[in-house]
C-alpha positions in Angstrom: -8.2 -33.1 83.2 -6.2 -36.3 83.3 -8.5 -39.1 84.3 -6.5 -42.2 83.3 -2.9 -43.1 82.8 -3.2 -42.6 79.0 -4.9 -39.2 79.6 -2.0 -38.1 81.8 0.5 -39.4 79.2 -1.2 -37.4 76.5 -1.2 -34.3 78.6 2.4 -34.6 79.5 3.3 -35.0 75.8 1.0 -32.4 74.3 1.1 -29.5 76.8 4.7 -28.5 76.1 3.9 -28.1 72.4 1.0 -25.7 72.9 1.0 -21.9 73.2 -2.5 -22.1 74.7 -2.4 -25.2 77.0 -5.5 -24.1 78.9 -7.5 -24.9 75.7 -6.5 -28.6 75.7 -9.4 -31.0 76.0 -9.2 -34.8 75.7 -12.3 -36.8 75.1 -12.4 -40.6 75.3 -14.8 -42.7 73.3 -15.0 -46.4 73.4 -16.3 -48.6 70.6 -16.1 -52.4 70.2 -12.4 -52.5 69.2 -10.8 -49.2 70.2 -10.3 -46.6 72.9 -10.4 -43.4 70.9 -8.8 -40.3 72.5 -9.8 -37.1 70.7 -7.6 -34.1 71.3 -9.1 -30.6 71.0 -6.8 -27.6 71.1 -6.9 -24.0 70.2 -7.2 -23.6 66.4 -3.9 -21.8 66.4 -2.1 -24.7 68.0 -3.4 -27.5 65.7 -0.5 -27.0 63.3 2.0 -27.2 66.1 0.4 -30.5 67.3 0.3 -32.1 63.8 3.8 -30.9 62.8 5.3 -30.7 59.4 4.0 -33.5 57.2 2.3 -35.0 60.3 5.6 -36.1 62.0 4.7 -34.8 65.5 1.2 -36.4 65.3 2.7 -39.7 64.1 5.2 -39.7 67.0 2.5 -38.9 69.5 0.4 -41.8 68.2 3.4 -44.2 68.3 4.1 -43.4 72.0 0.5 -43.5 73.1 -0.4 -46.7 71.2 2.8 -48.3 72.5 2.1 -47.5 76.1 -1.4 -49.0 75.9 -0.3 -52.1 74.1 1.9 -53.0 77.0 -1.2 -53.6 79.2 -2.6 -57.1 79.2 -6.0 -57.6 77.7 -6.4 -54.0 76.6 -8.3 -52.6 73.7 -6.2 -50.8 71.0 -5.8 -47.1 71.3 -6.4 -44.5 68.6 -5.3 -40.9 69.0 -7.2 -38.4 67.0 -6.6 -34.6 66.6 -9.6 -32.5 66.0 -8.6 -30.1 63.2 -10.7 -26.9 63.5 -8.7 -25.1 60.8 -11.0 -26.2 58.0 
């Protein structure tokens, strides 16, 4: 599942939060300015990943974006959570 350092970082941060870690899927998409990492989890785990008022998701984004920004000449990173609840 983990293909890059950022993938493995995301996995190590997200897996302990999930009740169904086997459903975790991370997709990377590149556009001109950003590396977008899209996290798919079981619909019952989305709320656990987002957290109350989005605090968990914000913390995950801060850690992942900070880790990527330390690399020289790297694109910016965006962490997105696919919300299947709606």
